[in-house]
C-alpha positions in Angstrom: 98.7 96.0 87.1 100.1 98.4 89.7 97.9 99.4 92.8 98.6 101.9 95.3 97.0 100.8 98.6 98.9 103.5 100.4 99.7 106.9 99.0 101.3 110.2 100.2 101.3 113.7 98.6 105.0 113.8 99.1 106.4 110.4 100.1 109.9 109.9 101.6 109.9 106.4 100.5 108.2 104.3 97.8 107.8 100.6 98.7 107.4 98.2 95.8 105.8 94.9 96.5 105.8 92.3 93.6 103.0 89.8 93.9 100.8 87.3 92.0 97.0 87.5 91.9 96.7 84.4 94.0 98.9 85.8 96.8 97.7 88.0 99.7 99.8 91.3 100.2 97.5 92.8 102.9 99.5 91.7 105.8 102.7 93.4 104.5 100.9 96.6 103.7 99.4 96.6 107.2 102.9 96.0 108.8 104.1 99.0 106.9 101.3 101.2 108.1 102.2 100.4 111.7 105.7 101.7 111.1 107.3 104.9 112.3 107.4 106.7 109.0 104.3 108.8 108.0 105.1 109.9 104.4 105.4 106.8 102.2 103.6 105.1 99.3 103.2 101.4 98.6 103.0 100.2 95.0 101.8 96.5 94.7 102.7 95.1 91.2 100.0 92.4 90.8 100.9 90.7 87.4 101.0 87.0 86.8 102.7 87.7 83.3 105.8 89.4 84.8 108.6 87.7 86.5 109.8 89.1 89.9 112.5 91.3 88.4 110.1 92.7 85.7 107.5 93.4 88.5 110.1 95.2 90.6 111.3 97.3 87.7 107.8 98.3 86.9 107.1 99.4 90.4 110.4 101.4 90.5 109.4 103.2 87.3 106.0 104.0 88.8 107.5 105.2 92.2 107.3 108.9 93.0 109.8 109.1 95.9 113.6 109.5 95.6 114.1 106.4 97.7 112.6 103.1 96.7 112.6 100.1 99.0 111.7 96.5 97.8 110.0 93.8 99.9 107.9 90.8 99.1 104.3 89.9 99.8 105.3 87.3 102.4 107.5 89.7 104.4 106.5 91.6 107.6 108.9 94.5 108.0 109.5 95.7 111.6 108.1 99.1 112.5 111.5 100.9 112.2 112.3 99.4 108.6 111.2 102.4 106.6 112.9 104.9 109.0 116.1 103.0 108.5 115.6 102.9 104.7 115.0 106.5 104.6 
């Protein structure tokens, strides 16, 4: 299942976060919202049946931005991370 807890009409960056149903991904999404980039989307691939590579690939396929960044559910990107990725 792919959820989009953060969307944008015209995102500069799509962030893909593979996770498992038992894991919490809210803190990484909150850290991204506190960043310096306004136009981005977050795709959380929450599927216990997929391995991490399959989950990342599913998120990349569903992304709408030209630039895709990958992070994990236990990471806390610094505020300038998306600006550097972009």
